[in-house]
N, C-alpha and C positions, 0 to 999 in steps of 0.2 A: 608786598611791594617794597622794593629797595629804592634808594634815592641818592642823588648827588645834589649838593647845595654849594653855590658860590655867593659869597656876601660882599664881594668887592675888595677883600683883603689879599695881600701877598704874603708869602712865607719865605723866611730865610733871605733870599735875594729879592730884589724888586721885580725880577722877571718870572719868578715862580708863583703861580696862582694857588691860593688856599682853597682847595675843593674838599668839602666834607662828604663822607660817604657812609651809608649804613652798613656796607659790606667792606670788609678788609680789602684794600686795593694797593697794589704795588706801583700804580701809575702816578706819575708826576706831570704837571702841565706847566709849560713855559711859554712866554712870549719872546720869540727870537728878537735879535737886535733890529731886524728889518721891520718888525711890528706888524707884518701884513697877515700873519696867520698864527695859529697856536700849534705847538709841538707837544705830543704826548710821549713821555719817556718811560721805559721800564728798565730800571737800573741805568746803564749807559747806552741802551739801545733805543733808537727812535722807532716807535711802533705805529704812530699815527700822526696825521697832520689835518687840521681843520682850517679852511679858508672860506668864510661865508657858508654856503651850502655844499661846497666841494670838500669831500672827506676822502682821505687816503688811509687805508689800513694795511700795514705790513708791506708798504711800497706799491700797493695796487689801488687805483682809484675806485670808489664805489660808483657804479653806473647810476645815472639819473635817468629815469624813464618819464617821458611826458605823456600825459593822458588828456588830450584836448588842449585848450588854450591856457588855462590856469592851473589845472591839476597836474601834479608831478610827484614822484616818490623815488626813494633809494631802493635799488634792487639789492637786497641783502642775502639772497641765496640764488645764484645764477642757475643752478640745476633745477630747482623747484619754481623759479621765477617768483619768489616771495618778495613783495614790494611793501616797504614801509612808507606810508603816506603821512605827511604833516597835514593837520586839519585844525586850524586855529591854534589852541593850546594843547591839542591832543595829537598823538601819533597812533596810526591804525595799521594793522595788518588785516586785510579784508575789511570787515566791519567791526572788528574787535579792537577796543582801545588798549594798547599795550604800554603806553607811556603818556604822561602829561606834564606840562610845564606849569609851574606856579611862580608868580613873581609878586613881589611886594616891596614896600618901602619907597614907592614913588612919592613925590612931594604932596600930592593931593590926599593920598591915603594917610600919610603921616600927620598932616594938619587935621584931617577928619578924626583920627584916633585921639589926638591931643584935645580936640574940642569935646569929644564924647566922654573922656575921662577927666577932663578939666585939670590936667596936670601935664608936666613936661615929660615927653617920651623921647629917648634917643632915636635919631634917624638911623635906620639900619636897612638899606636896600638888600634884596636877595633874589636869586634865581634858583629855583629848585626843579629837578626832574625826578618825578616818581615813575618807576618802570617795573614791569613784570620780569624779574630776573630769570624766570623759566622760559620766557619767550624771546628775550633779547640778551645777548652776551654782554658782559660788563664793559668791555672796551668799546663796543658799538654804542651802548647807552651813554658812556662818557663823551663820545664824540657828538652824539645828538645834543647832549647838554652843552657842549662847547660851541655848537652852532648858535644856540641862544645866547651864550655868554659873549661870543664874538659879535653878534648883532647888537648887544647892549653897549659895546664899546663905540659903535658907530651911530647910535641914535641919541637924540637929545634928551 
């Protein structure tokens, strides 16, 4: 499993997010001045944008398919109609978990960890996406991760 991790830090400029990866990646993530979405750059080229659950790859929006009232997913291969469904902290293709989100560093977990160790621990929130790099391409996985990162910007 490969992974992406965002720990709340920026890199270089205040607008570039520091995203760690287990796989060498040429992608850089920026918050544009408008602050409404996240831009993914490869060199000087804009290759993806994430705005909530709306994802655009190479200028083409990824179709969202609804399945009933609450269930929905991204159509990641139009020819084969492969759908990637979010399910709590997991992402599924069919019934197989191909990615999962881990998060930590919330205030309650931090206080609990300090209580258990009876010592001070630095507060370090993070959002991590572990994914099967044989089932999901790296750019798509980064965009899925950015959906969770984007949601963290707008939640208390």
